[in-house]
N, C-alpha and C positions, 0 to 999 in steps of 0.2 A: 726364224729369229732366234739369234744367239744372245745370251746374256752372260756376262762375266761372273766369275764366283765371288768376286769381292767388289765393294763399292769402290768407285774412283776417288771418292771424297766423303768425309764424314764432318758435320758441323753440328756443334752443341751449345746450347746457352740454357744455364740452369739445368734442370733435369729433362729438358727437350731436345731431341736428337732427330737429324736428318741424315739419311745417306743417299748420295747421287750414284746412279747406276747408269752406265753406258751401254746401249743396246745397238744391234746391228740388224737393221730391217730391209725390206725389199727396196727402199728409197735411200739407204745409207744409215748413218748414225743418227740416234735419238737418246734422249735422256729422260730417265725417270726418278722419282723421289720416293723413299719410303721414310716414314715418320714414326716415332714413338716418344713416350715419356717414362721415365723411370721414377720409381718411388720405393721408399723403404717401409716394409711391413714386418715389424718386429726385427728380427736380425736378418732377414732376407730382402733382397732387392728385386723388385718385380717391374714388368714393363706393361704398359697400356696405350692405347690410342685415344683415351678419353682425356679431355682437358677439363680442368676447373677454372674458376674465373682467373685465379692468380697465376695460371699457366699461359693464359692468352697472349700477353706481350712477349714472353720468351718464345713461343711458338711463331708468332709473327716475325720475330727477328731471325729465327732459323730459316723459316720460309723465305723470307727476304734474301738472306744470304745465299741460299740454295739457288734462288731465281737469279741472282747476279752471277754465280759462278756458271750456271748454265747458259747464260747469255754469252759469257766470255768463251765457253767451249764452243758454242755454236758460231761465233765469229770466227775462231780459229778453224773450225771445220770448213767454213766458208771459203776462207783465205786459202786452205789447202786446194779446194776445188778449183779456185780462180788461178793459183799458181800452176795447177796441172793442166788447165785448158790453155794457158798461156804458152805452156812449154812445147 
């Protein structure tokens, strides 16, 4: 399995962030998502995967956007396979 060094897309809403990663496996491309929330602690910014009540809607919006983008990417991948098979 090979993973790229950089995410192919980042999505942010409020302090919630998702990064979409493209991977190549035995059966072709697949996508994963990493998630975090940033917050300020004094003068420093920190990152966590824990969510408070007020973060839930922003996290849901980020995850929905990541899901929609991955659906587009998978459709593009399938079109490439279909075009290749037709050639």
